[in-house]
Steps between C-alpha positions, in 0.01 A plus 500: 500500500278332759529168314879524500510569874264210562712269285822601677336456841364157409840389368679618813250322726534179298880508519499572873253216550724262305806598704302461824386149406854392410647629827210362705543151349876514555448602864237232558714223352845597620489224764318253277711185463235276343703459181766312698246221554515409130806273470708492185555142381709392204424155362687302237220368274723216381569352844206665683746593774528840661825687444661741748327837500743794505433831671600855415725513810708209365808570286436511125578182306390622155592812306142593411147394593203577278177535698182436299162535676224318315124492537300308236781523246484154340486649149755782522748340740646234263612752237648736757687217675636355175638840401645550848665158524648527150653836585643378831644189337673711235658712770639194677660391172674837472595523868544186708489705822146617423258307723128550530166377622142575400248507784133478397242587764159350430264733684206266539428460129174330402631383162797282399774748597639255758526219243671727246750622759592150614551390140785753484639369830512151350659629181769718660534340850401641838838670534420738214121530520303499824131541576345646814133413551309752712190280511246779484516840336687751716558771240790590276684686776517196727603277210792731422597524866496123542718451194748763614521355851585150373740565213872428479634774272742784557266694274123454509284600203122510506322472167148426381385161375344645184834576336410870468866593546778334304718295732809625314428844644618373837853578382410870502395476863796278579751750361339786691482316832861387466607861443292631791625229737863566412460873557336436835767251603797726434324835485603558142822297486528190284431172678577267211830396654373471858449131584282595798232656280181298473204663336263303723628694804428849362137618529394625157194479275430588138150529349400462139285773345248522218475878517612522137176322404277740694369697201387181326336374819315829551356478150357151553373520860157619611493861622418404858799264517725781381346727764564246776853440371581872509361519853717210611805661340427812702493295821835342407643844426389634838619192690828420324598813310562553129674257267285188553291461185392134514428309821290229336756327277532142623872485417710582805841381618634494856826396657464237769571756772230733368244220465575385855427847641195569287309174486569393859301802616206487261158450657261590216426191294333655200687831462877473480761521231223639280152614588307302242372147509548240226409611150 
C-alpha cells in the first residue's frame, strides 16, 4: 500500500512540475519576438532571383498550402515529395480550379536537404514548390510557424517530411473542415449556394489521429515511454477535457483565418502544433 501511495505521489508531483514548466516558459516568452528577426526568403533557383514573399494577413491566392518542416531529411524527403506532387497533379487534372503550393522549411539541416528541396523547385517551378531556409536549427515548432505565416492557401496543411501519413488522407481532413466551416458560417444552414462564403475566412481546424494504432504502439514501445505517454495524456485530459486522444500526429489542417490567429501569437519555438521534435 505504501508503494502505491508513493507511486501516486511521485506521478502527481511530476505532472504538476511539467505543467509548471510549460506555463513558466509561456509566461517568460510571451513578449519574445526574436523569431521575427528571421526573414522568410523565397528564391527561384533557376533565375537566382527572390520572389515576393506572402504573409498570412494577405488574401489567399491558392486553394491549399502543404507545409513540410524538414531537418536532415535528404533521404526520406524525395519519396515523400514525389508522392505528394503526383497526388496534387492528379487533382488538378480532375478539377481545374484546384490550386496548390508545397512549402518546405529547411530548419538548418546539416545534410543535403536544401539541395533536394531546390531540385523539386526546379522541376515544378517556384509557383508550386517553395523553400524557406531558416539558416540554423530553430526547432520543428518554429519551422511550422514560419511555413504557416508565409503560405498562400485558403487551407493550410502541415505534414511530416518522412511520409508517415499518406497525402491522400488530406481529403478526410478537407471534407471535415469544409463541413465544420459551413456549419460555423451559417450556424447549421447550407452555404453551398452563398457566393459570399469563403472557407479561408472561417476559423476552423481539423487534426489527424493515430489513436486507432495505440494498441500496436503500446506493444512495441519501452515501458517507460508508455508511462510518460500516459502521464502526458493525463495532462491533456486535465487541460483540454476528454475527447482528445492524439496530440502528436503531424497531420493537421487549418483554415487561413485559424492559422492567422494561432501562429501569429506563438512564442515557443520548439513546442507548438505538436510537442515532439523531429523523429
